[in-house]
C-alpha positions as CSV (number, residue, x, y, z in Angstrom):
1,M,-31.0,1.6,10.3
2,P,-30.9,4.5,13.1
3,M,-29.9,7.8,12.0
4,F,-28.4,11.3,13.4
5,K,-28.3,14.7,11.7
6,L,-24.8,16.4,11.0
7,D,-25.6,19.7,9.6
8,G,-29.3,18.9,8.8
9,V,-27.3,15.8,6.9
10,D,-29.4,12.3,7.8
11,I,-26.1,10.1,9.0
12,P,-26.4,6.3,9.0
13,F,-24.6,4.6,11.7
14,E,-24.0,1.2,13.0
15,P,-24.5,0.6,17.3
16,G,-21.4,1.6,19.1
17,E,-20.1,4.1,16.2
18,T,-18.8,7.7,16.7
19,L,-20.2,10.5,15.3
20,I,-16.7,11.2,13.7
21,S,-16.8,7.2,12.2
22,A,-20.1,7.3,11.5
23,A,-19.9,10.8,9.3
24,A,-16.5,9.8,7.6
25,K,-18.3,6.8,6.4
26,K,-21.0,9.0,4.5
27,G,-18.3,11.2,3.0
28,I,-18.4,13.9,5.3
29,E,-15.2,14.6,6.8
30,I,-15.0,16.3,10.5
31,P,-11.6,18.0,11.0
32,H,-9.5,16.0,13.1
33,Y,-5.7,15.2,13.9
34,C,-5.6,12.8,16.1
35,W,-8.3,10.4,15.4
36,H,-8.1,7.5,12.9
37,P,-10.0,4.7,12.1
38,G,-7.9,1.9,12.8
39,L,-6.4,3.1,16.3
40,S,-8.1,4.3,19.6
41,A,-9.8,8.0,20.0
42,P,-7.5,9.9,23.0
43,A,-9.3,13.0,21.7
44,N,-6.5,15.0,22.6
45,C,-6.2,17.3,19.6
46,R,-9.6,18.9,19.9
47,M,-10.2,19.3,16.1
48,C,-13.0,17.1,16.2
49,L,-15.2,19.3,18.4
50,V,-19.0,19.8,17.6
51,E,-22.3,21.2,18.9
52,I,-25.1,18.7,20.3
53,L,-28.1,20.2,20.2
54,P,-30.4,19.6,23.0
55,K,-33.7,17.9,22.5
56,P,-37.0,19.6,23.1
57,G,-37.3,20.1,26.9
58,M,-33.9,19.7,27.9
59,R,-31.5,22.0,29.4
60,P,-28.5,22.9,27.5
61,L,-25.1,22.5,28.7
62,M,-23.4,26.1,28.6
63,L,-20.0,27.4,29.9
64,D,-19.5,30.7,31.2
65,V,-16.5,32.5,29.3
66,L,-15.2,36.3,28.8
67,E,-15.5,37.7,25.4
68,L,-13.7,40.7,23.8
69,D,-15.8,43.5,23.2
70,S,-14.4,44.9,20.0
71,K,-15.9,48.4,20.5
72,T,-14.5,49.2,24.6
73,G,-11.8,46.6,24.2
74,E,-12.8,44.9,27.3
75,Y,-13.5,41.6,28.2
76,K,-17.4,40.7,29.2
77,P,-19.0,37.9,30.6
78,A,-20.6,35.4,28.2
79,Q,-21.9,31.7,27.9
80,K,-21.2,29.4,24.8
81,P,-22.3,25.7,24.6
82,K,-20.0,22.9,25.7
83,L,-18.6,21.5,22.6
84,V,-17.7,17.4,22.4
85,P,-15.1,15.4,20.7
86,A,-16.8,13.8,17.6
87,C,-14.1,11.1,18.0
88,Q,-15.1,10.0,21.3
89,F,-19.0,11.1,21.4
90,P,-21.2,8.0,20.5
91,A,-23.8,8.4,17.8
92,A,-27.5,8.1,18.9
93,E,-30.6,7.9,17.2
94,G,-32.7,11.4,16.6
95,L,-29.3,13.4,17.9
96,E,-29.0,16.9,15.9
97,V,-25.3,18.0,15.7
98,K,-23.8,20.9,14.3
99,A,-20.1,21.3,13.0
100,D,-19.4,23.8,10.0
101,T,-22.9,25.5,10.7
102,S,-21.9,26.3,14.4
103,P,-20.2,29.4,14.7
104,H,-18.7,28.0,18.2
105,V,-17.4,25.0,16.3
106,V,-15.6,27.1,13.8
107,Q,-14.5,29.3,16.1
108,A,-13.1,26.4,18.1
109,R,-11.5,25.0,15.0
110,K,-9.6,28.4,14.6
111,A,-8.3,28.4,17.9
112,V,-6.9,24.6,17.8
113,Q,-5.1,25.9,14.3
114,E,-3.5,29.0,16.0
115,S,-2.5,27.5,19.1
116,L,-0.8,24.6,17.1
117,L,1.0,26.7,14.6
118,L,2.2,29.3,17.4
119,N,5.3,27.7,17.6
120,H,5.3,25.6,14.0
121,P,8.5,26.2,12.3
122,V,7.9,27.6,8.7
123,D,9.1,24.2,7.1
124,C,6.9,23.9,4.0
125,P,9.4,24.6,1.4
126,I,11.5,21.7,2.8
127,C,9.0,19.4,4.4
128,D,8.0,16.2,2.8
129,Q,4.8,16.3,3.9
130,S,4.2,19.7,1.9
131,G,1.2,18.8,-0.5
132,E,-0.7,16.5,2.0
133,C,-0.3,17.9,5.2
134,K,-3.2,18.6,7.4
135,L,-2.2,21.5,8.8
136,Q,-1.9,23.0,5.3
137,D,-5.2,21.7,4.4
138,Y,-7.1,22.9,7.5
139,W,-5.2,26.2,7.5
140,L,-6.8,27.2,4.1
141,E,-10.3,25.6,5.4
142,H,-10.7,26.8,8.8
143,G,-7.9,29.5,9.2
144,K,-6.2,31.8,7.1
145,F,-5.1,33.8,9.9
146,S,-2.0,36.1,10.5
147,K,0.2,34.8,13.3
148,R,-0.2,37.0,16.3
149,L,2.7,35.5,18.3
150,R,5.6,38.0,18.2
151,D,8.0,36.4,20.7
152,E,10.6,33.4,19.5
153,P,9.1,30.6,19.4
154,V,9.6,27.5,21.2
155,H,12.8,25.3,19.7
156,K,12.9,21.5,19.8
157,P,15.2,19.1,18.1
158,K,15.0,18.1,14.4
159,A,16.3,15.6,12.2
160,V,16.3,13.0,15.4
161,V,17.2,9.5,14.0
162,F,14.5,7.4,15.9
163,G,15.9,4.2,14.3
164,P,16.7,2.5,10.9
165,T,13.9,3.8,8.9
166,M,12.6,7.0,10.5
167,V,13.6,10.5,11.5
168,Y,11.6,12.9,13.8
169,D,10.9,16.7,13.8
170,A,9.7,17.9,17.3
171,E,9.2,21.3,16.0
172,R,6.6,20.1,13.4
173,C,4.8,17.5,15.9
174,V,1.2,18.2,16.8
175,L,1.1,15.6,19.7
176,C,-1.5,13.7,18.0
177,T,-0.1,10.5,19.5
178,R,-0.8,8.4,16.7
179,C,2.4,7.1,16.3
180,I,2.4,6.1,19.6
181,R,-0.8,4.1,19.3
182,V,0.6,2.2,16.0
183,M,3.3,0.8,17.7
184,G,1.5,-0.1,20.8
185,E,-2.2,-1.0,19.3
186,I,-0.8,-2.6,16.0
187,A,2.6,-3.5,16.4
188,K,2.5,-4.8,19.5
189,D,5.9,-2.8,20.6
190,P,5.0,0.1,22.7
191,V,8.3,1.9,22.0
192,L,7.7,5.4,21.8
193,G,6.3,7.7,24.4
194,M,5.4,11.6,25.3
195,R,8.0,13.5,27.5
196,E,8.1,17.0,28.9
197,R,4.7,19.1,29.4
198,G,2.9,21.9,27.8
199,N,4.6,23.2,24.7
200,L,8.0,21.6,25.4
201,N,5.9,18.1,25.1
202,E,7.5,15.5,22.3
203,I,7.8,12.0,21.5
204,S,10.7,10.0,22.5
205,V,11.9,6.5,22.4
206,A,12.0,3.9,25.2
207,P,15.4,4.4,27.0
208,G,17.6,1.8,25.6
209,R,15.6,1.2,22.5
210,Q,15.2,2.4,18.9
211,L,12.5,2.6,16.5
212,D,12.7,-0.4,14.7
213,G,10.8,-3.8,14.0
214,H,8.2,-4.6,11.3
215,Y,5.9,-1.8,11.3
216,T,7.8,1.4,11.8
217,L,7.0,3.1,8.6
218,M,3.4,3.0,9.8
219,T,4.2,5.5,12.3
220,E,5.4,7.9,9.2
221,H,2.1,6.7,7.5
222,V,0.0,8.1,10.4
223,C,1.4,11.2,10.6
224,P,-0.9,13.9,9.9
225,V,2.1,16.5,9.5
226,G,5.7,16.4,8.5
227,A,7.3,15.3,12.1
228,L,8.1,11.7,11.3
229,T,9.6,11.3,7.6
230,S,10.9,7.7,6.5
231,Q,14.5,7.7,5.4
232,D,13.5,5.9,2.4
233,F,11.4,8.7,1.1
234,R,12.8,11.8,2.9
235,F,13.5,14.5,0.1
236,K,13.1,12.4,-3.2
237,A,10.4,13.8,-4.3
238,R,7.2,16.5,-4.3
239,V,3.8,14.9,-3.9
240,W,2.0,16.8,-6.3
241,F,4.2,15.7,-9.0
242,L,3.5,12.1,-8.3
243,R,0.7,10.0,-9.5
244,T,-1.3,6.9,-7.8
245,A,-2.1,3.5,-9.0
246,S,-4.1,0.8,-7.2
247,S,-1.7,-1.8,-6.3
248,V,-1.3,-5.4,-4.5
249,C,1.9,-5.9,-2.6
250,Q,4.3,-8.2,-3.8
251,G,5.8,-9.1,-0.4
252,C,4.1,-11.9,0.7
253,A,0.6,-14.0,0.4
254,T,-1.0,-11.5,2.6
255,G,-1.9,-9.6,-0.3
256,C,-1.7,-6.2,1.2
257,N,-3.8,-3.3,-0.8
258,A,-1.4,-0.3,-1.6
259,H,-1.3,2.5,-3.2
260,L,1.9,2.8,-5.7
261,D,2.6,6.4,-6.1
262,Y,5.1,7.2,-9.0
263,D,6.2,10.2,-11.1
264,P,5.4,10.0,-14.7
265,R,7.9,12.3,-16.1
266,Y,10.8,9.9,-15.0
267,N,8.7,6.6,-15.2
268,K,9.7,5.8,-11.6
269,A,8.2,4.5,-8.4
270,F,9.0,6.5,-5.3
271,R,6.7,4.7,-2.6
272,Y,4.2,2.4,-1.5
273,R,1.3,3.6,1.1
274,P,-1.4,1.1,2.8
275,R,-4.9,1.0,0.9
276,E,-7.9,0.7,2.9
277,N,-9.4,-3.3,2.9
278,H,-11.0,-4.3,5.8
279,A,-10.9,-8.1,4.1
280,V,-7.4,-8.2,3.8
281,N,-4.7,-5.7,5.3
282,K,-7.6,-2.9,6.9
283,Y,-5.3,0.2,7.1
284,W,-2.0,-1.0,7.4
285,M,1.4,-2.6,5.7
286,C,4.5,-3.9,6.9
287,D,7.8,-2.3,6.5
288,E,9.1,-5.0,3.8
289,G,6.1,-4.8,1.8
290,M,6.2,-1.0,2.2
291,L,9.7,-1.0,0.8
292,S,8.9,-3.7,-2.0
293,Y,8.3,-1.2,-4.4
294,R,11.9,-0.9,-5.2
295,Q,11.4,-4.1,-7.2
296,A,9.7,-2.3,-9.8
297,H,13.4,-1.3,-10.8
298,E,15.5,-3.4,-8.8
299,G,16.6,-6.8,-10.1
300,R,14.9,-6.2,-13.5
301,I,15.6,-7.9,-16.7
302,T,14.7,-5.8,-19.4
303,E,16.7,-7.1,-22.5
304,A,16.5,-10.6,-24.1
305,R,19.7,-12.8,-23.5
306,V,20.6,-15.9,-25.6
307,N,23.0,-18.1,-23.7
308,G,24.0,-15.5,-21.5
309,K,24.5,-12.7,-24.2
310,T,22.0,-9.8,-24.4
311,S,19.7,-9.9,-27.7
312,T,17.2,-8.5,-29.3
313,V,13.4,-9.9,-28.3
314,P,13.2,-11.5,-32.5
315,A,16.3,-12.8,-32.1
316,A,16.1,-14.6,-29.3
317,L,12.2,-16.1,-30.8
318,E,14.2,-17.0,-33.4
319,A,16.6,-18.8,-31.0
320,A,13.9,-20.4,-29.0
321,A,12.1,-21.8,-32.2
322,K,15.4,-23.4,-33.0
323,L,15.9,-24.7,-29.5
324,F,12.9,-26.7,-29.6
325,E,13.1,-28.1,-33.1
326,G,12.8,-31.9,-33.3
327,G,11.6,-31.9,-29.6
328,A,8.5,-33.7,-28.7
329,R,6.2,-31.1,-27.8
330,A,4.5,-33.6,-25.4
331,S,7.9,-34.1,-23.1
332,I,8.1,-30.1,-23.0
333,A,8.2,-29.5,-18.8
334,V,6.3,-26.5,-18.1
335,V,7.3,-24.2,-15.0
336,F,4.5,-22.0,-13.4
337,S,5.5,-19.5,-11.3
338,A,3.8,-18.1,-8.0
339,Q,5.8,-14.5,-8.7
340,H,3.5,-13.7,-11.3
341,S,-0.2,-12.8,-12.3
342,L,-2.7,-15.2,-12.9
343,E,-2.8,-14.0,-16.4
344,D,0.7,-14.6,-17.0
345,N,-0.1,-18.1,-15.6
346,W,-3.1,-18.9,-17.7
347,A,-1.3,-17.8,-20.9
348,L,1.3,-20.5,-19.7
349,A,-1.0,-22.9,-19.1
350,E,-3.0,-22.4,-22.7
351,L,0.5,-22.7,-24.6
352,A,1.2,-26.0,-22.5
353,N,-2.1,-27.4,-23.5
354,T,-1.0,-26.7,-27.1
355,F,2.1,-28.5,-26.5
356,G,0.0,-31.4,-25.0
357,T,2.3,-32.1,-22.1
358,T,1.5,-32.7,-18.6
359,L,4.7,-32.1,-17.2
360,R,4.0,-29.3,-14.8
361,F,5.6,-27.4,-12.0
362,W,5.4,-24.6,-10.3
363,S,8.4,-22.3,-8.4
364,G,8.4,-19.2,-6.5
365,K,10.6,-17.6,-3.3
366,G,10.9,-19.7,-0.4
367,D,9.3,-19.2,2.8
368,G,10.6,-16.9,5.2
369,D,9.4,-14.9,8.4
370,Q,6.0,-14.5,9.9
371,D,4.0,-12.9,12.5
372,A,0.3,-12.9,13.9
373,I,-0.4,-9.2,12.2
374,L,0.2,-9.4,8.4
375,R,3.5,-10.8,7.4
376,H,2.9,-14.2,5.7
377,A,5.5,-17.3,5.7
378,D,4.9,-17.3,1.9
379,K,6.8,-15.0,0.2
380,N,5.1,-15.3,-2.9
381,P,1.9,-13.1,-4.0
382,N,0.2,-15.6,-6.2
383,T,0.6,-19.3,-4.9
384,A,-3.0,-20.0,-4.0
385,G,-3.8,-18.7,-7.5
386,V,-1.1,-21.0,-9.4
387,R,-2.0,-23.7,-7.3
388,G,-6.1,-23.0,-8.1
389,L,-5.3,-22.6,-11.9
390,V,-2.9,-25.7,-12.2
391,P,-4.2,-27.9,-8.9
392,E,-1.9,-30.7,-10.8
393,A,1.4,-28.8,-10.9
394,K,4.0,-30.3,-8.7
395,P,7.0,-28.1,-6.9
396,L,9.9,-27.4,-9.0
397,S,12.1,-30.1,-6.9
398,A,10.4,-32.7,-8.9
399,L,11.4,-31.3,-12.1
400,L,14.6,-31.4,-10.8
401,E,14.2,-35.4,-10.1
402,A,12.7,-35.5,-13.9
403,V,15.7,-33.6,-15.5
404,Q,18.1,-35.9,-13.5
405,S,16.8,-39.2,-14.6
406,G,16.6,-38.1,-18.3
407,T,12.8,-37.9,-18.9
408,V,12.9,-34.1,-19.4
409,H,15.0,-32.1,-22.0
410,H,13.0,-28.9,-23.0
411,V,11.8,-26.7,-20.3
412,L,9.4,-23.6,-20.5
413,A,9.6,-21.4,-17.2
414,L,7.9,-18.4,-16.2
415,G,9.7,-16.2,-13.6
416,G,13.1,-16.0,-12.6
417,M,13.2,-16.1,-9.0
418,T,13.1,-19.7,-7.2
419,A,14.0,-21.2,-4.0
420,E,15.4,-24.4,-5.5
421,A,18.5,-25.2,-6.8
422,I,19.3,-24.0,-10.6
423,I,18.4,-26.7,-13.4
424,P,21.4,-28.8,-14.4
425,A,23.4,-27.5,-17.5
426,G,22.9,-29.1,-20.8
427,I,19.2,-28.7,-20.5
428,K,17.3,-26.5,-23.2
429,L,15.4,-23.7,-21.3
430,I,13.2,-20.9,-22.1
431,T,12.3,-18.5,-19.3
432,V,9.9,-15.4,-19.8
433,A,11.1,-13.6,-16.2
434,A,10.5,-9.8,-14.8
435,H,13.4,-10.2,-12.3
436,D,16.4,-12.1,-12.1
437,G,17.3,-15.2,-10.4
438,S,18.3,-18.7,-10.8
439,L,16.0,-19.3,-13.7
440,A,16.9,-16.2,-15.5
441,Q,20.4,-17.1,-14.9
442,A,20.0,-20.7,-16.3
443,A,18.2,-19.8,-19.4
444,T,19.1,-20.6,-22.6
445,V,16.8,-18.0,-24.1
446,L,15.8,-15.3,-21.5
447,L,12.6,-13.1,-22.3
448,P,12.3,-10.1,-20.6
449,A,8.6,-9.5,-18.6
450,T,7.3,-6.8,-17.3
451,S,6.6,-6.5,-13.8
452,W,3.5,-6.2,-11.4
453,A,4.0,-2.3,-11.6
454,E,4.0,-2.3,-15.5
455,Q,1.0,-4.2,-16.1
456,S,-2.5,-5.2,-14.8
457,G,-2.8,-8.2,-13.3
458,T,-4.5,-10.5,-11.4
459,Y,-3.3,-12.3,-7.5
460,V,-4.8,-13.9,-5.4
461,T,-4.1,-14.3,-1.6
462,A,-3.3,-17.0,1.1
463,K,-7.2,-16.4,1.9
464,G,-8.6,-16.9,-1.3
465,V,-9.5,-13.4,-2.6
466,R,-8.6,-12.4,-5.9
467,Q,-7.4,-9.2,-6.2
468,V,-6.4,-6.6,-9.2
469,S,-3.3,-4.7,-9.3
470,E,-3.4,-1.7,-11.8
471,K,-0.5,-0.8,-13.9
472,A,1.5,2.2,-13.1
473,L,4.6,2.4,-15.2
474,E,5.5,2.0,-18.9
475,P,7.6,-1.0,-19.8
476,L,11.0,-0.9,-19.1
477,G,13.4,-1.5,-21.9
478,A,12.3,-4.6,-24.2
479,S,10.0,-5.9,-21.5
480,R,6.6,-7.0,-22.4
481,P,3.6,-8.6,-20.1
482,A,4.7,-12.4,-19.8
483,W,1.4,-13.1,-21.6
484,E,2.1,-10.9,-24.8
485,Q,5.7,-12.7,-24.6
486,L,4.6,-16.1,-24.3
487,A,1.8,-15.4,-27.5
488,A,4.7,-14.2,-29.4
489,L,7.0,-17.4,-28.5
490,G,4.0,-19.5,-29.4
491,K,4.0,-18.1,-32.8
492,A,7.5,-18.5,-33.2
493,L,7.3,-22.1,-32.3
494,G,4.4,-22.4,-34.9
495,V,1.5,-22.7,-32.6
496,E,-2.0,-20.9,-32.9
497,V,-2.5,-18.9,-29.6
498,S,-5.9,-17.7,-28.6
499,W,-5.2,-14.6,-27.0
500,T,-3.8,-11.2,-28.1
501,K,-5.5,-8.9,-25.4
502,L,-5.7,-8.5,-21.8
503,R,-9.7,-8.2,-22.3
504,A,-9.6,-11.7,-23.9
505,I,-7.5,-13.4,-21.2
506,R,-9.4,-12.2,-18.4
507,S,-13.1,-13.3,-20.0
508,Q,-11.6,-17.0,-20.0
509,L,-9.7,-16.8,-16.9
510,T,-13.0,-15.3,-14.9
511,A,-15.0,-18.1,-16.2
512,S,-12.3,-20.6,-15.1
513,L,-12.1,-19.4,-11.6
514,S,-15.5,-17.7,-10.8
515,E,-16.2,-20.6,-8.7
516,Q,-12.8,-20.6,-6.7
517,A,-12.2,-17.3,-5.2
518,P,-14.2,-14.0,-4.9
519,L,-12.6,-10.8,-6.4
520,A,-11.6,-7.9,-4.4
521,S,-11.0,-4.5,-5.8
């Protein structure tokens, strides 16, 4: 693989790569504001300037400048090498590049920082970006200077509502144009632009429009400063109090990789951020997916119910055992859930095997809108996983037919939500679910399960990629992982279960699915 040197370090690169992208893959950050690996490179912030050393025998490209003589206080003619933006300059074999080791580059970075901060408001105490702001980070790394401007700074509009999800602060904006490029290049809706000139520049929405659609929150995600803030997260948490878990979006079958940010002090989730995975979602998520973190708390089942009334889990297990007394185990219908993890569904499959029943069905949310970017019509995170685990399972509509014909009188279901009609009255239904829905409401006995945010689980995308979502929150109320509740239910029914730990489930699950789908981190 060809290489170039950056401050004496060998950097491998692919043909066509730029200096900054190759360095980023090596784990070396060249400071930048406007560059993003998933967007075009306009080279307008000038923070990524580097010095290219001439090859032997070549004449260096120099610029005539004026330098201040600190002794005389007068400017004198001088020369300096012409610096180039690393976000646009292509990597080449044998190229020698200086960044941190070049005094000219260090001075250029400091000048860019000073220029950006001349009119920047001191909003850090109230700015949502505080703690993850590139202006703060780079000032500490490449600045630490006092403000020399003594005049009144230029004032611009603040707290401008761009649309239903986004608020804009023009005074904080560094005009990196990332938000413009996200809407134009990723969302395919060039609704944002730039108006005015010089230090009066600001981002604007096209006349007669507002910032709306399905990818507006990506404009806030790529903003390197606090110019764009989402109305959902605005003023709700400080990032230094948050912890992060690697999660998988539960909004649809695309299975976008995400960072779930939560506050362990309150056991509360606060936001989703895209997690890079080029095989699934690259750097992006849709608005619906970004806001789906709310399901960690909304619509949750946290207590057991018996005949619609709140109960304890032991009492509910006892009621379940009585409910199934006298019934033929082989005639128990089992309903799997495309909303739950592979581990939960595997435990249900094992329990069904001990019953000896072949009456297997699956349920989940109904189809919805889709697009050619990320949004999938299947609004379940694990449909492919369930179909691969129990390929013989039929849609829930087939169960309704069996119930109506009198073939089935006992049902054990995983997951509370389904697109189909509820099970008719009179059916003895045990449901293990994390979220409320028609199956949960129809249950004679309801056992509370943890959501994806409260347990580690495996999900399979529509393209067949297996992905693990990490645990973030502690279980709410009496909820426990569905596989754990199913193990307790099996014991209450007098069945010998083969699993007590997640590790034991995964060892058997991995063996059974090793040839079906690749596992992604």
